[in-house]
PATOR-144313 format. One record per residue (C-alpha): x, y, z. Coordinates in steps of 0.5 Angstrom, whole numbers, padded with zeros to 4 digits. Example, Ala and Ser with C-alpha at 12.3 -4.5 7.8 and 13.67 -1.06 7.14 Angstrom:
BEGIN
<<0025, -0009, 0016>>
<<0027, -0002, 0014>>
end
This chain:
BEGIN
<<-0012, -0261, 0026>>
<<-0012, -0258, 0019>>
<<-0008, -0262, 0014>>
<<-0002, -0259, 0010>>
<<-0004, -0258, 0003>>
<<0001, -0262, 0001>>
<<-0002, -0269, 0005>>
<<-0009, -0267, 0002>>
<<-0006, -0267, -0005>>
<<-0003, -0274, -0004>>
<<-0009, -0276, -0001>>
<<-0013, -0275, -0007>>
<<-0007, -0277, -0011>>
<<-0008, -0284, -0007>>
<<-0016, -0284, -0008>>
<<-0016, -0281, -0016>>
<<-0011, -0288, -0017>>
<<-0015, -0293, -0014>>
<<-0021, -0290, -0018>>
<<-0017, -0292, -0025>>
<<-0016, -0284, -0027>>
<<-0010, -0281, -0031>>
<<-0006, -0278, -0026>>
<<-0001, -0275, -0030>>
<<-0003, -0268, -0030>>
<<-0007, -0268, -0024>>
<<-0001, -0269, -0020>>
<<0003, -0263, -0023>>
<<-0004, -0259, -0022>>
<<-0004, -0262, -0014>>
<<0003, -0260, -0013>>
<<0002, -0253, -0016>>
<<-0003, -0253, -0011>>
<<0001, -0255, -0006>>
<<0007, -0250, -0007>>
<<0006, -0244, -0002>>
<<0009, -0238, -0004>>
<<0016, -0238, -0001>>
<<0019, -0232, 0003>>
<<0023, -0227, 0001>>
<<0030, -0230, 0006>>
<<0028, -0236, 0003>>
<<0029, -0234, -0005>>
<<0035, -0230, -0004>>
<<0038, -0237, 0000>>
<<0036, -0241, -0005>>
<<0039, -0235, -0010>>
<<0046, -0233, -0006>>
<<0048, -0242, -0007>>
<<0049, -0240, -0014>>
<<0051, -0234, -0014>>
<<0059, -0237, -0014>>
<<0058, -0241, -0020>>
<<0054, -0235, -0024>>
<<0059, -0230, -0024>>
<<0064, -0235, -0027>>
<<0061, -0239, -0031>>
<<0055, -0236, -0033>>
<<0055, -0232, -0040>>
<<0051, -0226, -0038>>
<<0050, -0226, -0030>>
<<0046, -0222, -0027>>
<<0045, -0220, -0019>>
<<0038, -0219, -0015>>
<<0038, -0215, -0009>>
<<0035, -0216, -0003>>
<<0029, -0211, -0004>>
<<0028, -0216, -0011>>
<<0027, -0222, -0006>>
<<0021, -0217, -0002>>
<<0018, -0216, -0009>>
<<0018, -0223, -0011>>
<<0016, -0227, -0004>>
<<0009, -0222, -0006>>
<<0009, -0225, -0013>>
<<0010, -0219, -0016>>
<<0015, -0219, -0022>>
<<0022, -0214, -0021>>
<<0024, -0209, -0027>>
<<0030, -0206, -0027>>
<<0034, -0202, -0032>>
<<0041, -0205, -0033>>
<<0047, -0199, -0036>>
<<0051, -0202, -0041>>
<<0055, -0200, -0047>>
<<0051, -0199, -0053>>
<<0044, -0200, -0050>>
<<0042, -0202, -0044>>
<<0039, -0208, -0041>>
<<0032, -0210, -0039>>
<<0032, -0214, -0034>>
<<0025, -0218, -0030>>
<<0025, -0223, -0025>>
<<0019, -0228, -0023>>
<<0017, -0233, -0018>>
<<0014, -0239, -0022>>
<<0011, -0244, -0017>>
<<0012, -0250, -0021>>
<<0018, -0255, -0023>>
<<0025, -0252, -0028>>
<<0022, -0257, -0034>>
<<0015, -0254, -0033>>
<<0018, -0247, -0035>>
<<0024, -0250, -0040>>
<<0019, -0252, -0043>>
<<0015, -0246, -0044>>
<<0020, -0242, -0046>>
<<0023, -0247, -0052>>
<<0017, -0250, -0054>>
<<0016, -0246, -0061>>
<<0009, -0250, -0063>>
<<0004, -0244, -0064>>
<<0006, -0240, -0059>>
<<0010, -0233, -0058>>
<<0012, -0229, -0052>>
<<0010, -0222, -0058>>
<<0004, -0222, -0061>>
<<0006, -0218, -0066>>
<<0011, -0223, -0069>>
<<0013, -0228, -0073>>
<<0019, -0234, -0072>>
<<0020, -0238, -0076>>
<<0025, -0243, -0074>>
<<0032, -0244, -0078>>
<<0036, -0250, -0079>>
<<0040, -0252, -0071>>
<<0047, -0251, -0072>>
<<0048, -0257, -0066>>
<<0045, -0260, -0060>>
<<0041, -0256, -0056>>
<<0042, -0249, -0060>>
<<0038, -0246, -0066>>
<<0037, -0241, -0070>>
<<0031, -0238, -0071>>
<<0028, -0231, -0075>>
<<0025, -0225, -0072>>
<<0020, -0221, -0075>>
<<0017, -0215, -0072>>
<<0011, -0212, -0075>>
<<0011, -0204, -0072>>
<<0005, -0200, -0073>>
<<0006, -0194, -0080>>
<<0010, -0190, -0081>>
<<0015, -0194, -0077>>
<<0018, -0199, -0081>>
<<0019, -0206, -0079>>
<<0026, -0209, -0077>>
<<0028, -0216, -0076>>
<<0034, -0221, -0075>>
<<0037, -0227, -0074>>
<<0038, -0230, -0067>>
<<0043, -0236, -0066>>
<<0041, -0239, -0059>>
<<0045, -0243, -0055>>
<<0044, -0247, -0048>>
<<0050, -0246, -0042>>
<<0053, -0253, -0041>>
<<0058, -0251, -0037>>
<<0055, -0247, -0032>>
<<0050, -0252, -0031>>
<<0054, -0258, -0030>>
<<0058, -0254, -0024>>
<<0052, -0253, -0021>>
<<0051, -0260, -0021>>
<<0045, -0259, -0026>>
<<0042, -0253, -0021>>
<<0042, -0247, -0025>>
<<0040, -0248, -0032>>
<<0042, -0241, -0037>>
<<0040, -0240, -0044>>
<<0043, -0234, -0048>>
<<0042, -0231, -0055>>
<<0046, -0226, -0060>>
<<0045, -0223, -0067>>
<<0048, -0228, -0073>>
<<0049, -0225, -0080>>
<<0044, -0221, -0084>>
<<0045, -0226, -0090>>
<<0042, -0231, -0086>>
<<0036, -0228, -0086>>
<<0030, -0232, -0090>>
<<0029, -0231, -0098>>
<<0023, -0228, -0100>>
<<0021, -0225, -0093>>
<<0019, -0218, -0092>>
<<0023, -0212, -0093>>
<<0025, -0209, -0086>>
<<0031, -0206, -0083>>
<<0036, -0210, -0079>>
<<0036, -0210, -0072>>
<<0044, -0208, -0070>>
<<0044, -0211, -0063>>
<<0040, -0216, -0060>>
<<0041, -0220, -0055>>
<<0039, -0222, -0047>>
<<0038, -0228, -0044>>
<<0035, -0234, -0039>>
<<0036, -0235, -0032>>
<<0032, -0241, -0029>>
<<0034, -0243, -0022>>
<<0030, -0248, -0017>>
<<0028, -0244, -0011>>
<<0024, -0247, -0005>>
<<0020, -0253, -0010>>
<<0019, -0247, -0015>>
<<0023, -0245, -0020>>
<<0026, -0236, -0020>>
<<0026, -0235, -0028>>
<<0031, -0229, -0030>>
<<0030, -0225, -0036>>
<<0033, -0219, -0039>>
<<0034, -0216, -0046>>
<<0039, -0211, -0049>>
<<0036, -0208, -0056>>
<<0038, -0203, -0062>>
<<0032, -0203, -0067>>
<<0036, -0198, -0072>>
<<0033, -0192, -0075>>
<<0030, -0186, -0073>>
<<0027, -0189, -0066>>
<<0030, -0186, -0060>>
<<0034, -0191, -0055>>
<<0032, -0188, -0051>>
<<0024, -0190, -0053>>
<<0026, -0197, -0054>>
<<0029, -0199, -0047>>
<<0023, -0196, -0044>>
<<0017, -0200, -0048>>
<<0022, -0206, -0046>>
<<0021, -0205, -0039>>
<<0013, -0204, -0039>>
<<0013, -0210, -0043>>
<<0016, -0215, -0038>>
<<0011, -0216, -0034>>
<<0007, -0219, -0039>>
<<0011, -0222, -0042>>
<<0014, -0227, -0037>>
<<0006, -0227, -0034>>
<<0005, -0230, -0040>>
<<0010, -0234, -0040>>
<<0009, -0237, -0032>>
<<0002, -0238, -0035>>
<<0004, -0241, -0041>>
<<0008, -0246, -0035>>
<<0002, -0248, -0032>>
<<-0002, -0252, -0038>>
<<0004, -0254, -0041>>
<<0003, -0261, -0040>>
<<-0002, -0261, -0044>>
<<0001, -0259, -0050>>
<<0008, -0263, -0049>>
<<0005, -0271, -0049>>
<<0009, -0276, -0053>>
<<0009, -0275, -0059>>
<<0012, -0267, -0058>>
<<0019, -0267, -0060>>
<<0024, -0267, -0055>>
<<0025, -0262, -0051>>
<<0033, -0262, -0048>>
<<0035, -0259, -0042>>
<<0042, -0257, -0042>>
<<0045, -0263, -0040>>
<<0043, -0265, -0046>>
<<0037, -0270, -0043>>
<<0031, -0270, -0046>>
<<0024, -0267, -0041>>
<<0020, -0272, -0040>>
<<0012, -0272, -0044>>
<<0007, -0271, -0039>>
end
């Protein structure tokens, strides 16, 4: 009878440990290989388990439907446009075959990484533990003027506590224009920019949901902005998962700690 991938992974790890190999990154890789793509029903059950808490404690809760879980089970990215006051919200979801810690670090780590190639980011002094202020400047093709904004980003600690640390939410909102760092190039201030990440453990991996609502001001039609956001959702989410796959090679003991919503530091690999 053929071995399961989980048994094989454990056997290989045992052999390599006796041979003196460093196991941290290898075990992470073997565990990822051992995680099978979950079914639509399994993903739906993992999501439904925490819906009451997410709807009551979530800062910006979202919902997923039956068809969404079918797409996720196929390894596809869910994309949806959600009507909202002021500007519609772009929402995307993906299932990643790695832990929430790995995905969380991939999202929060500022080191030499941005999800948008034309964006410059400057981290401003933190206002509280688990929170940060972030200046972002995006270069747009001529003759369109560049845009910039400052975000206040925070973790939803009550949601994590009410779900026994099973659901993590991190959201952002605009702060005052006066928070723009001195000496930055002239750009148009974005009048609406808010969104969030939601991470739920699901069948040995992580169900990752991203959503954002943006109005960039000036003469650019709002419809063009939301369409651009919808087009870029898949590449952005896949880029996040790709980074999470290799985050163990970057997040080492010398790295500045990254904290979970409950205030504990994610252990280095």
